[in-house]
C-alpha positions in Angstrom: 36.6 -31.9 174.0 35.2 -35.3 173.2 35.6 -38.3 175.5 38.0 -41.0 174.4 36.5 -44.3 173.2 38.0 -47.4 174.8 40.0 -49.6 172.3 37.8 -51.9 170.3 34.6 -50.3 171.3 33.6 -48.3 168.3 30.9 -49.5 166.0 33.2 -49.7 163.0 35.8 -51.9 164.8 33.1 -54.3 165.8 31.8 -54.5 162.2 35.3 -55.0 160.8 36.1 -57.7 163.5 32.8 -59.5 162.7 33.5 -59.4 158.9 37.0 -60.8 159.4 35.8 -63.6 161.6 32.8 -64.5 159.4 34.6 -64.5 156.0 35.0 -68.2 155.1 35.9 -70.2 152.1 32.7 -71.4 150.4 32.3 -74.2 147.9 28.5 -74.2 147.2 27.0 -71.2 145.5 23.5 -70.1 144.5 23.0 -69.6 140.7 22.4 -65.9 141.3 24.8 -63.7 139.3 27.0 -61.2 141.1 27.0 -57.7 139.6 30.1 -56.9 137.6 30.2 -53.5 139.2 30.5 -55.0 142.7 33.5 -57.1 141.5 35.1 -54.0 139.9 34.6 -52.1 143.1 36.2 -54.9 145.0 39.2 -54.8 142.7 39.5 -51.1 143.1 39.8 -51.6 146.9 42.0 -54.6 146.6 44.7 -52.5 145.0 45.0 -50.5 148.2 46.8 -53.4 149.9 50.2 -52.7 151.6 52.9 -52.6 148.9 56.6 -52.0 149.5 58.1 -49.5 147.0 54.6 -49.2 145.4 55.4 -51.8 142.8 51.7 -52.6 142.4 52.5 -56.2 141.3 49.0 -57.5 141.0 46.9 -58.1 137.9 43.2 -59.2 137.9 41.6 -61.2 135.1 37.8 -61.2 135.2 36.9 -64.3 133.2 34.0 -64.3 130.7 32.0 -67.4 129.6 34.5 -68.6 126.9 37.5 -68.5 129.2 35.6 -70.1 131.9 34.5 -73.0 129.6 38.2 -73.5 128.5 39.3 -73.5 132.2 36.6 -76.1 133.0 37.8 -78.3 130.2 41.4 -77.9 131.5 40.4 -78.9 135.0 38.9 -82.1 133.6 42.0 -82.8 131.5 44.3 -82.3 134.5 42.3 -84.8 136.6 42.3 -87.3 133.8 46.1 -86.9 133.4 47.0 -87.0 137.0 44.4 -89.3 138.6 43.4 -91.4 135.6 39.8 -91.1 136.8 37.1 -90.1 134.3 34.4 -90.1 136.9 36.3 -87.7 139.2 37.2 -85.5 136.2 33.5 -85.2 135.3 32.7 -84.4 138.9 35.4 -81.7 139.1 34.3 -80.2 135.8 30.7 -80.0 137.0 31.8 -78.5 140.2 33.9 -75.8 138.4 31.1 -75.2 135.9 28.8 -74.4 138.9 31.0 -71.5 140.1 29.2 -68.3 139.3 32.2 -66.0 139.0 35.9 -66.5 138.2 38.7 -64.0 138.9 42.3 -64.9 138.3 44.9 -62.9 140.3 48.6 -62.8 139.2 51.8 -61.3 140.5 54.4 -59.7 138.4 57.7 -61.7 138.5 60.9 -60.1 139.7 64.5 -61.2 139.4 65.1 -59.7 142.9 64.2 -62.5 145.4 63.3 -60.1 148.2 61.1 -57.9 146.0 59.4 -61.1 144.7 58.6 -62.2 148.3 57.3 -58.7 149.2 55.2 -58.5 146.0 53.7 -61.9 146.6 52.7 -60.8 150.1 51.2 -57.7 148.7 49.1 -59.6 146.2 47.9 -61.9 149.0 46.9 -58.8 151.0 45.0 -57.5 147.9 43.1 -60.8 147.6 42.1 -60.5 151.3 40.9 -57.0 150.8 38.9 -58.1 147.8 37.3 -61.1 149.6 36.5 -59.0 152.7 34.8 -56.4 150.6 32.8 -59.0 148.7 31.9 -60.7 152.0 30.4 -57.5 153.4 28.2 -57.4 150.3 27.0 -61.0 151.0 29.3 -62.6 148.4 31.4 -65.5 149.4 34.6 -66.8 147.7 36.9 -69.7 147.4 40.6 -68.9 146.8 42.1 -71.9 145.0 45.7 -72.7 144.2 44.9 -76.0 142.6 46.6 -77.8 139.7 45.1 -75.4 137.1 46.8 -72.4 138.6 50.2 -74.0 138.0 49.6 -75.4 134.6 51.1 -73.5 131.6 48.0 -74.3 129.5 46.1 -71.9 131.8 48.6 -69.2 130.8 47.8 -70.0 127.1 44.1 -69.8 127.7 44.4 -66.5 129.4 47.1 -65.0 127.1 49.4 -64.5 130.1 53.2 -64.5 129.6 54.4 -67.0 132.2 57.9 -65.3 132.1 56.3 -62.1 133.4 53.6 -63.2 135.8 52.6 -66.1 138.1 49.3 -67.0 139.5 48.6 -66.3 143.1 45.1 -67.5 143.1 41.9 -68.3 141.2 39.0 -66.8 143.1 35.6 -68.4 142.6 32.9 -66.2 144.0 29.1 -66.0 144.3 26.2 -65.8 146.7 26.7 -68.8 149.1 24.2 -71.6 149.7 25.7 -72.0 153.2 28.6 -70.4 155.1 30.8 -72.8 157.0 31.9 -72.0 160.5 35.4 -72.5 161.9 37.3 -71.9 165.1 40.9 -70.9 165.7 43.4 -71.6 168.4 43.4 -69.3 171.4 45.5 -66.2 171.0 47.7 -67.3 173.9 48.8 -70.3 171.8 50.1 -68.2 169.0 51.4 -65.1 170.7 54.8 -64.5 172.4 55.2 -61.2 174.2 58.7 -60.0 174.9 60.2 -57.4 177.3 
């Protein structure tokens, strides 16, 4: 009979804990391309997220060069329209153009409010699965919900029916130039234990 291992003491738990703590949003990427197969593997694992009633509400759009170029133009247009600032628009376009990989993640719409809430939560979990897997491979990501993700022109660019799907996030990914560090509140500040 094997000896029981104390909670949190196995090698795998330590690795998972470190990966969760070290996965950070990154804005600066190297120009090195991420293999398509790695991203496809990450999507395969993303879909194993918790999902009530197995609705599998997620859809992943892996953007190619033409769609990325159209999205970069739309980002500039949105800044010009909302901020009336050509310099900022050019900066945002250049920043978006420097993102090595683009993945758009949507959620299927539902008329049932509870199902919609549960499906949205499932898609968020799927994105977390995806980013944790990429992080373990040394690939960082930025999950953005900026103006472009709510603009109907994005749906036109991507040939998405906005009556059927909504955007949960645009994931920019690549090998990071630097990884930021962060801290969190102590667990005692966010935990209530009851009898």
